[in-house]
N, C-alpha and C positions, 0 to 999 in steps of 0.2 A: 633582824634574821628572825629573830621567831616568828613575827608578820608575814614573814617569805613561808618557814617551813610549813604552821599553819595553813597558809595556800596549797602546800602542796600537798600535803598530808589529807586534807579537805577534799580536794581535785579527786587522790585514789581511792582518798574511802568513795564518793562521790561512784567516781565509774568506778568500779569495783560491784556496790552495788549496782547502780546500773546495767553492767556484765551479765549481771546474776540475775535479773528480769528477766532473759530473754529466755532460760530455760528452751535452751540450746540439746537437741537429744539424736542419736541416732537411733531411739526409734521410734517404725512406721507411725502414724495416727491413727490408721487402719488395720483393723488384727486381720492374721492374716484366714482364709476363703469367703472372706466376707467382698460379695459380689461389687462394692467402691472398691478395694483394693486395682488399683492397674494392672498389674498384672495375674492378680485372676481374672479379667474381665478381659485385656488379650490374652492369655492360657484358652481357657470357655468357649465351645460354645463354636467348633473349630474344628476340623477334621485333618491332620496333622502327617506329611504325608514325606515318607522317605521309602528308594528304594534301593538295594542291593544285595549280592552274589552272594548267595548263601556256599562260604569254604570247601566247607565242609562235604556240604553234597553238589552245587553246582547245578542249584536251581536259584529262579529269578525269584526275588520275594520282591515284595507289598508291603512292607510297615506301616499302619495306621493308627494313629490312637487319637483316642478324644476323653475330652474335662468337661465337666458341667459344673456347676453352681453350685451344688448341692453335693458336692466331696465322691460321684461314682464317675464311674467313663468305661472306655473301654477300650482294649488293645488287641486291637483287626490283623491277625496275617494273612496272608496271599500268596502260595503257592503256584506258579509261574512252571509248569511240565511242560513237557511237549506233547503231551497225553488229555491234557485240560486243567486245573488248573482245583487248588481246597483251601478253600476258605477256616479258617477258624481263627475262633471271636475266644479272650479273656477280658470278663466284665471281671473291675476294678472297685477298691476306693483311694481314696490319697487326699495330702492337704503336707497344706507348706512343714517342711522340715523346723522352720524358725519365725521370728520378727520379719528378717530380711528379704522373701521369698526369691534365694536361691537354688531352692532344692526344694524335689517333691520326695516322700512318702509315698508311694503305692505299695498295697494290700492287695494282692491278687484272690477272692476270692478262689479258683482253680491255677496250681500255675503255672505259666503259659509251656515247662518241660519237666518230666522227676526231676532232673535236678537245680530247676532253681529252685533256689529261693518265693516264699508264699508274697513277704514285705521285700519291696529294693527300694535302691531309692536314684533317682535321675538328679544325679548333683551341677551342680556350677554351670546352675540355668538359666539362658541370658533368652529376653521375647525380643526380638529386633523387629520390625518389619517387614514382617508375612516370616520370619526364621522362628524356628525355636532349636537351640543345641541344649548339650549338655552331655556329663557325659551319662549312661543308660547300659546295665548291663556290661559293664566293666569295656569299653567303648564308648571313643565317642562317636558322637554323633549329633546329625543334625536337618529338622524334620523340614519340610514348607506349606505350607498352607496351598490346605487344596484349590480354596476359592481364586488363585493365580494360576494353574497347574493350567 
């Protein structure tokens, strides 16, 4: 009986030691904004485009976002009036919210509109098959990689 208990004890002990050596973690192994990060690579050096109708003015808007690996970016809004177009450019700095790379902190050098904050959160980001979606300016948005349009 003692041999059986000793075998069980040793097998549990070795299994526990073996499992603790696995070093299982939820943390990514590559720091955020590192060009080797799969999320950063998928996000950067593309023009992300969304089209919508501005509810307050009834104007068609083309919204473009570009992200660079160095942490800079551009928010471009193209307003299409019946008399012509207007283009507004808003440069920004960006970084991942945390190591899980599911949200961005965007700090505008010039806020897009007087009532908008200088720091904006792009939450619940998903980058899949040429699509970038998430919550931006309190709206759920989906941008498309301009290379496939």
